[in-house]
Steps between C-alpha positions, in 0.01 A plus 500: 500500500802410292753768379298556188179332373362542147122516457291512183227767479144401471417450129282811488774706662743386231267618232442827680876565534550436137235762412655740752861453381390563134251771579466772245301717755665848486430627848734278696539752785201328675721219612622729783155593605412129535804416707449816729140403543598146608760646745226736643276193554778332701545810716128520559493147633801558743359826619162335581684231690689764709179688587292203593767294683426214245857367543790539739708805410863460405773717644520713176133492447469873577679595177323764289314314217636611168576402137850566385600520124874475409659474159845401374571639155825306453338171596170603325287399806199650672396384846169552675526416872237505779508421868153347501353161587728296276431144375588149600649261249164332442340838456754595236412179298134565549506869408748507224537145367138442438190691406222412745241712323210395290471600127853402422414322169265789394769749563772323307261429215393862475866610521605273225216606281593868532609676174879454443509276817529821698438456874222739552530700826134453584541126480796502730327746735172306513687181585704660774845358419695820551819337635565335169492832324861554625615253232415770244808690616723241660659181372572372847318564837635417838270518813622459860228492765472427875179442676429718811546316833691217334876435451652435161441636157428363163654609167296459169672534160362481147575610147152453396585181304247271661682414817632667823742402774458515877772521756568607858601857543583756770301820574554702817134582546150396365391620164565443129762636251442451136805564278440543120784429263396746233495458129690768302313821459318523176291810471361394160327206668401668819792389710632788698809507713351393829829569678449868443389695808305734273310218336423316826395813683254599228342144497453500869349857498261411221381148608568473879483847671207402720665180646471526877867422578809703390654383177865599530797532284792562728389764747238643263130412542339490154130490590262721688329214694162680518203279553307584182157397634540742795570800276239746374388414153602847375866424606527178303557496123332250270840340420568451881161320532576292202855392615366412849246275335773318303709467818204359682354265242809414280269579202699691237192664361353818628187455702161570359388713793665627816270540807632694801280444803481693839286375783438725794253503789461226759827349346783623292628315191667581172505286185642514152314259266559418134290346230740310258475555125526132414382189665779271643524139383406355829174713563293193524757278677462421870875556534473867393650746746209721593419763762676836564796558717430600861697758688458634852638856534734438197623165651442208263288232658358278227550438139175349394219635730201331339272632765518859351376401152237265382608221266316645210733801533805288536667668208527831691852579619599744762590577854285584801650672809262456799627726779287350777586128470743299703823390344427157639179461318427145370282377220253367745467843658479668165193285410308637791650853538237768480760753363603265219133462395460879495815547298403218266165654432649841417768338261225299314281814467799690365604242251145432371450885470828529301388226267161668443679825408723315270194342336328846466797712402737272304295234335770339284730466804221348697411243231865394492482465874179308492632258245782395742344549838128472449467126564676555842278798579194300426597253775369768737151436361525147635724509807337603832774761553368683190139516632520857639625635164258315265349809355838664441634179339199468264554857401857409396396206282569527128366245249476445124156567360278423201438879487834569342748228416853583629377772725465390860237654717423559867184397672399859555535571118288178432224629730499829322427328172226266631171490303184635655339234714822290524560413863793253460866526404551208266838316516660194342807305603721276287840336473653790297395835371490362146278206599257704705473758220388222264258341732163425344337597828552866384294468188168583637627790715695669221215454254279699737764762581578390858851544613685207669825524705756229413724344763775247454720484813452187713416716808196636304327166526513521885402862569230516227355168635379711799302748276628821663310818448638835374294816554204277598514295176606132519768359281337196336663235283318440171646151511293396799135424532252644259634854479317683221580850361241778494227648693253299697249510210768388252597216717148379535452516121827296434391248759163456334660454153728227646212332662318479170810356331544246785152368444599446135840352569450331839520141383819574300659651811418191697658282235819714494526495875474125517821468288700722746298469825805395703680824398232774528251601755245621234467565133277805445435773238679833529384855434853634534650354179467663163755340270662211701328167528576417861654636828571372849358672809512426865193446695405786738685354810748274329873555452604587138735261324791755546431540864510119544834484310645788714402317819663181381830690427485623857484146618133503595239242389184690392179300479435368156281741305350452159441801276184609316514477122305763332406475131410773258141420369549713197829351381488300176645204677193478716285502187696215357479298831129560517459346148726200584309442827156529324620236243658256759526577867767225529722627226877475632566842362299650788714358774821589302374862456430529870851413586635737224281787636624438852866483394456817294356678809785386715757619256338841490483521878827349621702430195520139603299179438420286802478185283705550177450131401122521511506820309732349229266191467195720454676705245603190309152366498352822376756535222455134385128537479528820311727361228 
């Protein structure tokens, strides 16, 4: 490497730095929490190497692991140094020069759209870019780092102007030192004097007291270093739980719920889990960091232990300290380990129980949680790993309903309102809440006073396809097959009425179907429509149009399926078509009307036309003949 090399930041980092440098966020103290948290992570990694013999120890590798803070009031600098794992030159470029995390565009768009262009702490926290928070308090940052077990060090320098320089450096032992060249103190805008011992001590005590390594200023240790998950709940304050969550997750919001867990018996384990208040941008990205941290007797082992938490609970943050595992445990061993299976079962039970309590005791908080995390939670109704918890997951489901617009309901509440003789939970899926609430398929059910649950998340198409049961009652889509509302006697009467109408309109239906026979499986009369002229339904065992579209988006090729077009026999359009057909069964208006009815039904069902050109031609023909 040459004496000094200049590098441009990744485009997204440039934008992020600009937001940080000009941030109006008042609580700028959190920059120190983020840098201490990063230093703690580096110490965890080196400690693990020492205990497992993962690399050859250096001569000075027995030094006590620590984080050292030092300030120079005259030079207006604050340094945060650790003797942890350190970084290579390439790791510096990868970890600081770029953002290798999904959701970058979404984050920047949301940050720019914020009122007053303020960088909201929840946005920064969700995205996990804590290092860059230091530019809120510093106009120049210098980092010197040396990788453990390697010679040579790297110096990184930036003023947050869109570029940084790299050069060779000297460091007598592995680790990282970050030196902040501080902006002038400005209490009015939240910039304290971070060279003040009193200010720094208070920040460390507030945000980082539980860090497992000593945080020193001179000879003074500023933190207690107590493992918060190992302490009795009565001894931990709510603020301490919240600050540990922020240290762990880099989320600047308070958690929605804190879940201490103690497992005793044939094995011993402690856990501290958190349910976040807001969903991260990358909740549905394969790149999302998921899984809880794994410790063995307070020794950090693994950052993302996916084996301890199912993917549908990937938003849960926390630590698990399993006292009976080996430090050398591998992912392959974890997948088969009986203790891990027992711990995982207990953790899932505790999380789902906490969510059930939240739903019961804090309805508004739960509805907010469900809006963000409900789609992920419903993945457990599809994935094999969620099979043991199907009943608990169904009990957590919340959906919009025709019973009360704007007031979501649970399945248990729906069952409690079911009519006498009703043996089915009626549901309907759609592309959006607005579209499904306006679906013509609802007309016959609402006219007879039957409640329908409305679902609009893509995952709903998949799990409802399986027709699960809740309290012995199947969830059946009213958009599939010939589902009719009412008691058995009412359904028989409706079927008889439709049969009478079919005998009267049968030849007309054949004529209409002939015009669109390549696009539909059947044209039939409906008893579920009251005001709309037409609707689309899927045959009993066919995929719905939305399910086909979803599979195509997932890269699969579903078999071609044609929908059923149902027509309302009592609609004025049918009376007009009957008259046209009686006068001339070859009248071109009949074919054009069939295409219009099909297009109208598609628009109501999916919001899209499969053949806009044919629809437009049919519309032109009808208008010309009407003029």
